[in-house]
Structure formats: structure tokens, C-alpha cells
C-alpha positions in Angstrom: -70.3 66.3 -46.9 -71.8 63.0 -45.8 -68.7 61.4 -47.0 -66.4 63.7 -44.9 -68.4 63.0 -42.0 -68.1 59.3 -42.3 -64.4 59.7 -42.8 -64.0 61.8 -39.6 -65.9 59.2 -37.7 -63.9 56.4 -39.1 -60.6 58.1 -38.0 -61.9 59.0 -34.6 -62.8 55.2 -34.0 -59.3 54.2 -35.2 -57.7 56.8 -32.7 -59.9 55.6 -29.9 -59.0 51.9 -30.6 -55.6 52.6 -30.5 -55.8 54.3 -27.2 -57.8 51.8 -25.7 -55.2 49.1 -26.8 -52.4 51.2 -25.2 -54.4 51.6 -21.9 -55.0 48.0 -21.8 -51.5 46.9 -22.5 -50.1 49.4 -20.1 -52.6 48.3 -17.3 -51.7 44.6 -18.0 -48.0 45.3 -18.0 -48.3 47.1 -14.7 -50.2 44.2 -13.4 -47.8 41.5 -14.6 -44.3 43.0 -14.2 -44.3 42.7 -10.4 -44.7 38.9 -10.7 -41.9 38.7 -13.3 -39.3 40.4 -11.2 -39.9 39.2 -7.8 -36.9 37.4 -6.0 -36.3 33.8 -4.8 -37.9 32.5 -1.7 -35.8 31.0 1.1 -37.0 27.4 0.4 -36.1 27.8 -3.3 -32.6 29.0 -2.4 -32.1 26.0 0.1 -33.2 23.6 -2.7 -30.7 25.0 -5.1 -27.9 25.0 -2.6 -28.7 21.4 -1.7 -28.7 20.4 -5.4 -25.3 22.0 -5.9 -23.8 20.3 -2.9 -25.0 17.0 -4.1 -23.5 17.6 -7.5 -20.2 18.7 -6.1 -20.1 15.5 -3.9 -20.9 13.4 -7.0 -18.1 15.1 -9.0 -15.6 14.8 -6.1 -16.4 11.2 -5.7 -16.3 10.3 -9.4 -13.3 12.4 -10.4 -11.2 11.7 -7.1 -9.0 14.7 -7.4 -6.3 13.3 -5.0 -6.0 10.2 -7.1 -6.0 12.3 -10.3 -3.1 14.1 -8.9 -1.2 10.9 -7.9 -1.8 9.7 -11.4 -0.4 12.9 -12.9 2.8 12.6 -10.8 3.0 8.9 -11.9 2.8 10.0 -15.5 5.8 12.4 -14.7 7.7 9.6 -13.1 7.3 7.2 -16.1 8.3 9.8 -18.5 11.4 11.2 -16.5 12.7 7.6 -15.8 12.4 6.8 -19.6 14.2 10.1 -20.4 17.1 9.1 -17.9 17.2 5.5 -19.4 17.5 7.2 -23.0 20.2 9.6 -21.8 22.4 6.8 -20.2 21.9 4.7 -23.3 22.9 7.7 -25.6 25.9 8.3 -23.3 27.1 4.8 -23.6 26.7 4.9 -27.4 28.7 8.0 -27.6 31.5 7.0 -25.2 31.7 3.3 -24.3 34.1 3.9 -21.6 32.0 6.7 -19.8 31.9 6.2 -16.0 28.7 5.0 -14.8 29.4 5.1 -11.1 30.7 3.0 -8.3 30.1 -0.6 -7.7 27.9 -1.8 -4.9 26.3 1.7 -4.7 22.7 2.8 -4.8 22.3 6.4 -6.0 19.3 8.4 -4.8 17.5 11.5 -6.1 17.4 12.6 -2.4 19.3 15.7 -1.4 21.8 15.3 1.4 25.1 17.2 2.3 26.4 13.8 3.4 27.3 11.6 0.6 26.2 8.5 2.4 22.6 9.8 2.9 23.0 9.6 6.5 20.2 12.1 7.1 17.8 9.3 5.8 19.3 6.5 7.4 16.1 5.9 9.6 14.0 6.0 6.6 15.9 3.9 3.9 15.8 0.2 3.6 18.9 -1.4 5.1 21.5 -2.6 2.7 23.8 -5.6 3.2 27.4 -6.3 2.6 29.5 -3.6 1.3 26.6 -2.0 -0.4 26.0 1.7 0.3 23.6 4.6 -0.6 24.9 7.8 -2.2 23.3 11.3 -2.2 24.3 14.6 -3.7 23.8 18.1 -2.0 20.9 20.2 -2.9 23.1 22.6 -4.8 24.3 20.2 -7.3 21.6 17.7 -7.1 20.3 18.2 -10.8 23.7 18.9 -12.3 24.5 16.9 -15.4 28.2 17.0 -15.0 28.7 14.0 -12.7 28.1 16.0 -9.6 24.5 15.6 -9.4 22.6 12.6 -8.0 23.5 10.5 -11.2 27.4 9.9 -11.2 27.4 10.1 -15.0 29.0 13.1 -16.7 26.7 14.1 -19.6 28.2 17.5 -20.2 31.4 16.2 -22.0 29.3 14.5 -24.8 28.9 16.3 -28.1 25.2 16.8 -27.5 24.0 16.8 -23.9 20.9 14.7 -23.7 19.6 16.3 -20.3 19.5 20.0 -19.4 19.0 19.0 -15.7 18.7 15.7 -14.0 15.0 15.0 -13.0 14.0 14.3 -9.5 10.8 12.5 -8.1 7.8 14.8 -8.1 7.5 14.2 -4.3 11.2 13.2 -3.4 10.3 11.9 0.1 12.4 9.2 1.8 9.7 8.3 4.4 7.1 7.6 1.7 9.6 5.8 -0.5 9.0 8.2 -3.4 12.4 9.0 -4.9 14.4 7.8 -7.9 17.2 5.2 -7.6 20.1 4.4 -10.0 22.2 1.3 -9.7 25.3 0.9 -11.9 24.8 -2.1 -14.2 22.4 -0.4 -14.8 18.9 0.0 -13.5 16.7 3.0 -12.9 13.9 2.7 -10.3 10.8 4.6 -9.4 7.9 3.9 -6.9 4.4 4.4 -8.2 2.0 6.5 -6.0 -1.5 6.2 -7.5 -3.8 3.3 -7.1 -4.1 3.0 -10.9 -0.3 2.3 -11.6 0.9 0.6 -8.4 1.3 -3.2 -8.1 -2.4 -4.8 -8.5 -3.7 -1.6 -10.0 -5.8 -1.6 -13.1 -2.8 -0.2 -15.2 -0.1 -1.9 -13.0 3.3 -0.6 -14.0 5.4 -2.1 -11.2 4.9 -5.9 -11.5 4.8 -5.8 -15.4 8.0 -4.3 -16.1 10.1 -7.5 -16.4 12.1 -6.5 -13.3 12.9 -8.7 -10.1 10.9 -6.5 -7.6 7.1 -6.3 -8.3 6.8 -3.3 -6.0 9.1 -0.9 -8.0 9.0 0.4 -11.5 12.3 -0.7 -13.1 14.0 0.2 -16.4 17.4 -0.3 -17.7 19.7 -3.0 -19.1 20.0 -5.2 -16.0 16.8 -5.3 -14.0 18.4 -7.3 -11.2 21.2 -5.1 -10.4 20.3 -4.8 -6.7 20.9 -8.2 -5.1 19.2 -9.7 -2.0 20.9 -8.7 1.2 18.9 -11.3 3.3 15.6 -11.1 5.1 15.2 -8.0 7.4 12.4 -7.1 9.9 10.2 -4.3 8.7 7.3 -3.9 11.1 4.7 -5.8 13.4 1.3 -5.5 14.8 -1.4 -7.5 16.7 -4.8 -7.2 18.2 -7.3 -9.2 20.4 -11.0 -9.5 19.8 -14.1 -8.9 22.0 -16.3 -11.9 22.8 -18.4 -13.7 20.1 -17.2 -12.1 16.8 -17.4 -13.0 13.2 -14.8 -10.3 12.1 -11.5 -8.9 13.4 -9.7 -5.9 12.2 -6.7 -3.7 13.0 -4.4 -1.2 11.5 -1.0 -2.1 10.2 2.1 0.0 8.8 4.3 -1.3 6.2 7.5 0.7 6.1 9.6 1.3 2.8 11.9 -1.6 1.8 12.8 -3.9 -1.1 11.1 -7.2 -1.8 8.5 -6.9 1.0 6.0 -9.5 2.1 3.1 -9.4 4.7 2.4 -12.3 6.9 -0.8 -12.4 8.9 -1.5 -15.0 11.6 -4.9 -15.8 13.2 -5.6 -17.7 16.3 -9.3 -18.4 17.1 -11.5 -20.5 19.5 -15.1 -21.4 19.3 -17.8 -23.8 20.5 -18.8 -27.0 18.4 -15.4 -27.6 16.9 -12.4 -25.6 15.3 -13.2 -22.3 13.9 -12.2 -21.3 10.3 -11.1 -18.1 8.6 -12.7 -17.5 5.2 -10.8 -14.3 4.1 -8.1 -11.9 5.1 -7.4 -8.6 3.3 -5.0 -5.7 3.5 -6.1 -2.3 2.4 -8.9 -4.3 0.6 -6.5 -6.7 -1.3 -7.1 -10.2 -0.5 -4.2 -12.3 1.1 -3.4 -15.8 0.1 -3.9 -18.6 2.6 -0.7 -20.6 3.3 -2.3 -23.2 5.7 -3.9 -23.9 9.0 -3.5 -26.1 12.1 -6.6 -26.8 14.0 -7.6 -29.1 16.9 -10.9 -30.3 18.6 -11.1 -30.3 22.3 -13.6 -31.4 24.7 -16.8 -29.3 25.1 -17.0 -29.7 22.2 -14.8 -26.8 21.3 -12.0 -26.2 18.9 -9.0 -23.9 18.3 -7.4 -22.9 14.9 -4.2 -21.2 13.8 -3.6 -20.1 10.3 -1.1 -18.1 8.3 -1.9 -15.7 5.2 0.6 -13.8 3.1 0.7 -10.9 0.6 3.8 -10.2 -1.6 4.7 -6.5 -2.1 2.2 -4.8 0.4 1.6 -1.1 -0.2 3.9 1.2 2.0 2.0 3.1 4.5 -0.8 2.4 7.0 -3.9 0.4 6.3 -6.4 -1.9 7.6 -6.2 -5.5 7.9 -9.7 -7.3 7.9 -10.4 -10.9 9.1 -13.7 -12.8 8.3 -14.7 -15.9 10.1 -17.1 -18.6 8.8 -19.1 -18.4 12.0 -19.0 -16.8 15.4 -16.0 -17.3 17.4 -15.5 -17.1 21.2 -12.5 -15.0 20.9 -9.6 -14.3 18.5 -5.9 -13.0 18.1 -4.6 -11.6 15.1 -1.0 -10.4 14.3 0.9 -9.2 11.2 4.5 -9.3 10.2 6.1 -7.4 7.5 9.5 -8.4 6.1 11.9 -7.1 3.6 14.3 -9.1 1.4 11.9 -12.0 0.6 12.0 -13.7 -2.7 8.8 -12.5 -4.6 8.6 -15.4 -7.0 8.8 -18.3 -4.5 8.5 -16.4 -1.0 7.5 -19.6 0.9 9.6 -22.6 0.4 8.2 -24.9 3.1 5.4 -25.4 5.6 4.3 -27.6 8.4 1.7 -27.9 11.2 1.5 -29.6 14.6 -1.0 -30.0 17.4 -0.8 -31.6 21.0 -1.6 -31.2 24.7 1.9 -30.8 25.9 4.9 -28.7 25.1 4.5 -26.8 21.8 7.0 -28.2 19.3 7.0 -27.8 15.5 9.9 -28.7 12.9 10.0 -26.6 9.6 12.5 -27.6 7.1 14.5 -24.9 5.3 15.8 -25.4 1.9 17.8 -22.1 1.4 20.7 -20.7 3.4 19.5 -17.4 5.1 15.8 -18.6 5.1 13.7 -17.3 8.0 11.2 -19.7 9.9 8.1 -18.0 11.3 5.6 -19.8 13.6 2.0 -19.0 14.8 0.4 -20.8 17.7 -3.2 -20.9 19.2 -2.9 -22.0 22.8 -5.7 -22.7 25.4 -4.6 -22.2 29.0 -5.7 -20.5 32.3 -2.8 -21.6 34.4 0.7 -21.9 32.9 0.9 -19.1 30.4 3.2 -19.3 27.3 7.0 -18.3 26.9 8.8 -18.1 23.5 11.5 -21.0 23.0 15.1 -20.7 23.0 16.8 -19.0 19.9 13.4 -17.4 18.7 12.4 -13.9 18.5 8.9 -13.1 19.8 6.7 -11.3 17.2 3.7 -11.0 19.2 1.8 -12.7 22.2 -1.6 -11.7 23.0 -4.4 -12.8 25.4 -8.0 -11.4 25.1 -9.0 -9.9 28.5 -11.6 -12.6 29.1 -12.1 -16.4 28.7 -12.5 -19.6 30.4 -10.1 -21.0 29.6 -7.7 -18.3 28.0 -6.8 -18.2 24.3 -3.2 -17.2 23.6 -2.2 -16.1 20.1 1.6 -16.0 19.6 4.2 -15.8 16.8 8.0 -15.9 16.6 10.8 -16.3 14.0 14.2 -17.8 13.9 17.1 -17.7 11.4 18.6 -21.2 11.5 22.4 -21.4 11.1 22.1 -24.1 8.4 19.2 -25.6 6.1 17.3 -28.6 7.5 14.7 -29.0 10.2 14.3 -26.1 12.6 12.5 -26.6 15.8 10.1 -23.9 16.8 8.9 -24.2 20.4 7.1 -22.5 23.3 7.3 -23.3 26.9 3.8 -23.8 28.4 4.2 -25.9 31.6 2.6 -28.9 29.7 -0.9 -30.2 29.5 -3.1 -27.5 27.6 -4.1 -27.8 24.0 -2.4 -26.1 21.2 -2.2 -25.9 17.3 0.8 -24.5 15.5 1.6 -23.5 12.0 5.0 -22.6 10.5 6.5 -21.4 7.2 10.1 -21.1 5.9 10.6 -17.9 3.9 13.1 -17.9 1.1 15.4 -14.8 0.8 15.7 -12.8 -2.3 18.6 -14.2 -4.4 
């Protein structure tokens, strides 16, 4: 009986312990759960949103989606131009007498009902001599039977190498993004991304063996397009406020073949002639051609210099100028030209200074060369007028000064090679410094 009593007590204690444990656990759970399921505070949410915004900005800056899209389109261009090149090579191998198009004609992937591409006349680089553009209508633009933008009939071959004719992913005349074909033959495309353009980290344009470092060229004759002479592209200019060490303005380069950018700087400062330490366009440094400087009473000084860049990128970008010291004031100007030799763009230079009529001789070596001058001129009485036979690029005067600083530029196309006189009428007397260059046309 005693053993039974002990057994009952033992079982009772076990039961009570179990109940106590359940009661404790239930109470603890009721106390802890509200803390486990509560929501975020406003501050916590704002912190999370801020972190997400920062991460998103970092991703955008790192990946640069616009640049990645441009690179993807450039990849398409490289692949399509290569496929066109292979298709033409295949066509010639299958039929050595196959028609490759008309001489002195540039075939474009741009759609136009007018075969001479007249709807794009204001956007296309000018051609010279008997050369002309050719376009196909949109309805047959990608046909491979000779009626598309390529004048080659691939459909008569035993095996057709192309189902349709590729066209540029953008196909925009204003941006210079379209395919070109020149019998002879050469297929061209313009790169779009910072990676693949001329001066890019994976430059495809100036490394293709062609004669234009601003276009990607493939084919059997990468000099099919001859030079048509130097042609005006665009100009811009600006004046500075007082006492500056930098100068900047916006400049637009239009589409064109064999382009060059010339930048002229006139400046004036106390203590002797000023000096320009660097010039850049879209962050790309320009090469200094030379300078002309003159010390005047005060002591003060004036300086005129020229800088250049081959194959400037099409579009609008900033020109930045840095001076070695503060200048009293300055004038800057830019001139873009098409049709300039990309291997030897500048064939001669000269400079001159004085305190009478502005006169500078620059000797040309090639027929059709252009002479471009730039002058810094101090005056508060007589003003400055471009000389006979010259076309003014710009003439600027800062809106203050004693005396006034003029910055001016002009060009001339001499009738024959040899010395070419560049002059400005100024009434005589004031000091000036002039620098000039002779630009060689593309052969």
C-alpha cells in the first residue's frame, strides 16, 4: 500500500511539472510574441529607402546603361558590316562580273523616295566633283535583289548570302549614324559609344587601316572616297569676364568626312604675355600648333595661339581652356572643317607681331590648301576689319577693357601655292600678335 501511495505521488508531481512548464511557456510566448511581430518605424523605413537609393545610383553610375546600349548597337554595327563585307566577297567569288554599283556614287542605308537622297541634303556631308549620294525607298530598302540600298543583286547567286540587307540600328542622318557603301569597294559605319569611337579604349575607327580615323571602314579599297577639298563645317566663339584663369564655351561639330577642329585663343594680361596651358574638347586634349605673343608697355602682354584636334566627335560638346595665370580678358573661337588630310593636317605655320597694319604671310604647299589666321589686337579707337579676299570666322571684343582686346580669325583659299597674305585693317598704331596655319586637303 505504501508503494502504491508513493507511485501516485510521483505521477502527480510529474503531471504538475508538465502543467507548470506549459503554463510558463504559454505566458512567455504571450509576452514575447508582440515584440517579434511589430512593424518597422518611420525612421527605419527612411534609412532603408536611402540605402536603396544610394545603391541604385552607384549601379547606374557604374554600369552606365546609356553607354551599354550604345556599345550593344556598335556591336551590331561591327557584326553587320562584317556580314555585308563577306556577302560582297562571296558574290564576287561566285560571279566575277557581278555589278557592284555606279562609279562616283556613295550608297546610303537611309530610306528616301528620291534616289539622290535629297531629303537629307542639309544633313549629309557635301560631296565634290561628279560624286553623288544614292538612296532607296523604304519599301525596297532591305531587298537583296539590287533594288535595296546596296546596288548588288545577291538573289541570282546559287546561294543567297543575305536574307535582307542590314541597316544601321539608329539610321539617323543628323547624327551621322548610317551605313555607306562605295564601289571599289568600301563599307563604312560610324561608331556611337565612347568605348569604340576614335580615342576610345577599344577604338575601332582609327585602327581599321582606312584613311578616315573617324569612321569604321572595311572592304578591299579603304580609300574609295577621294578628297573633295576642304569645306566649312561650323564655328563658335566667346568672350571672357575680367580676371579669369579658365575659359569655356559650347561648340557643335556637324557630320562630315575627314574633320578637324581648330581653336584660337587671344588673351591679355599684366606683367607680360599670357600663356595657355591646355585646351580640350569633350575632355579630349587638343594639340598646340603654336603661338604669337608680344610684350607692350605697362608692362603688359598679348598672346594669340592655335590648337587642333583631328576627327572631333560629331555633336555638341564643351571646349575648355586653361591659362597659366590670371588674364585680364580673353577671346576664344573654334572652327570645324571637313575634307582635311588626317595624316598631315597642317602643312605650314607662321607668326608675326607689330604695332601697325596686321600682316602675316603663310606659305601653302598643296593646291586647295586653306590658310587660317588668328589675331590678338589691342585697341580702343580704330577697331578691326577683315582683309580683302578673307572670310571672317569670328571677331569678338570683351564688354570692358582699357584698352580693348580684340580676338579675330579668318580664312582664305589661295588661287595657287606659295605665300598667302593674311591681313586686318586696324587704322595703324595699336599692338597685335597674329598666328596662321596652312591646312592640307585630303588627297
